[in-house]
C-alpha positions in Angstrom: 93.6 -69.7 41.0 92.0 -66.5 39.9 91.2 -68.0 36.6 89.4 -70.9 38.3 87.3 -68.5 40.4 86.4 -66.5 37.3 85.5 -69.7 35.4 83.3 -71.0 38.1 81.5 -67.6 38.4 80.9 -67.6 34.6 79.6 -71.2 34.7 77.1 -70.2 37.4 75.9 -67.3 35.3 75.7 -69.4 32.2 73.8 -72.1 34.0 71.2 -69.6 35.2 70.9 -68.1 31.7 70.4 -71.5 30.2 67.9 -72.7 32.8 65.7 -69.6 32.8 63.9 -70.4 29.5 63.3 -73.9 30.6 61.9 -72.7 33.9 59.7 -70.2 32.2 58.3 -72.8 29.8 57.6 -75.2 32.7 55.9 -72.5 34.8 53.7 -71.6 31.8 52.8 -75.2 31.3 52.0 -75.6 35.0 50.0 -72.4 35.3 48.3 -72.5 31.9 48.8 -68.8 31.5 51.7 -66.4 31.1 52.8 -64.6 34.2 55.9 -63.3 35.8 57.0 -65.4 38.8 60.0 -66.7 40.6 61.4 -68.3 37.4 62.5 -64.9 36.2 64.6 -64.5 39.3 67.0 -67.2 38.2 69.3 -64.8 36.2 69.7 -62.2 39.0 70.1 -65.1 41.5 72.9 -66.6 39.3 74.6 -63.2 39.2 74.3 -62.8 42.9 75.7 -66.3 43.6 78.6 -65.8 41.2 79.5 -62.5 42.9 79.2 -64.1 46.3 81.4 -67.0 45.1 84.1 -64.7 43.9 84.1 -62.6 47.1 84.2 -65.7 49.4 86.9 -67.4 47.4 89.1 -64.3 47.3 88.6 -63.8 51.1 89.5 -67.4 51.8 92.6 -67.1 49.6 93.7 -64.0 51.4 93.3 -65.6 54.8 95.2 -68.7 53.8 98.0 -66.5 52.5 98.1 -64.6 55.8 98.5 -67.9 57.7 101.4 -68.9 55.4 103.3 -65.7 56.0 105.8 -65.7 58.9 105.1 -63.3 61.8 107.5 -60.3 62.1 110.3 -60.8 64.7 108.6 -58.8 67.4 105.3 -60.6 67.0 106.8 -64.0 67.2 107.6 -63.5 70.9 104.2 -62.2 71.7 102.5 -65.0 69.8 104.6 -67.6 71.7 103.5 -66.1 75.1 99.8 -65.9 74.1 99.7 -69.6 73.3 101.1 -70.7 76.6 
């Protein structure tokens, strides 16, 4: 599972790196002059999204693992009373 999270994060970063030059060319063609605009934000945005993805995926995995674990003996009784 960890390898899948890492692979998806790397693909997000790779996509942002690959798309940035195309976005820069398109922005230049649209503007007619060279300028620094939002197209340069694609790489940092890709890094941010990749980090967010890894954090959210690991948190979800931890929470799912917590739900799978049985409660300690003392907490089973309390949990039973809370639900009724």
